[in-house]
Phi, psi and omega in degrees: 000114187253018179294124182298341178292339177280329183263346181294323179227157181285112180255132179232137171273120186261336181191159174223126179248117183254136179294155182303328180273002178063021180269338183227142175225126175262120182257119179265136182224160176228151179215140175282137178131190184267191181301322179298319179297320178296315180295319178298317180296319179298315179297318181295316179296316179297322178293330182267001184304318180297315178297317180296319178296320179298318178296319177297321179296326180291336181287340179060026176280328184255143172291317172231140184281129182293150172287133184263131174238144184242137178223139177287133180263112182273358187298322180293317178299315180296320178297318179295321179295316178297320178300316178298318179297318179295315178300317180297316180296320179296317179296319177297318180297317179297320179294319178295319178295318179296319179294321179294319178295318180294319178293324177295322178292322183287328181285336180282340184281000000 
């Protein structure tokens, strides 16, 4: 797949959910970048769906090749946001502890 939209930003397939009858597959993806990068990746994946299905058909793993649907996976973004919140809370906690220790030292003098 030589679409430049795939190489412009780091695109990762994070999960695939296949229906019980194997007729549909939802492909979850993540991409580094802004909203434009996400939209470009979505367009590129949708454009490549036929090629991807053809490649799946060549593997002969499936009796019928599932229809591919693509969805942006926000879990990495949410995880990064939670990490930032935790880091911020830790820094605030450390600052409060340092201030409490400093106030404790000043009251003893």
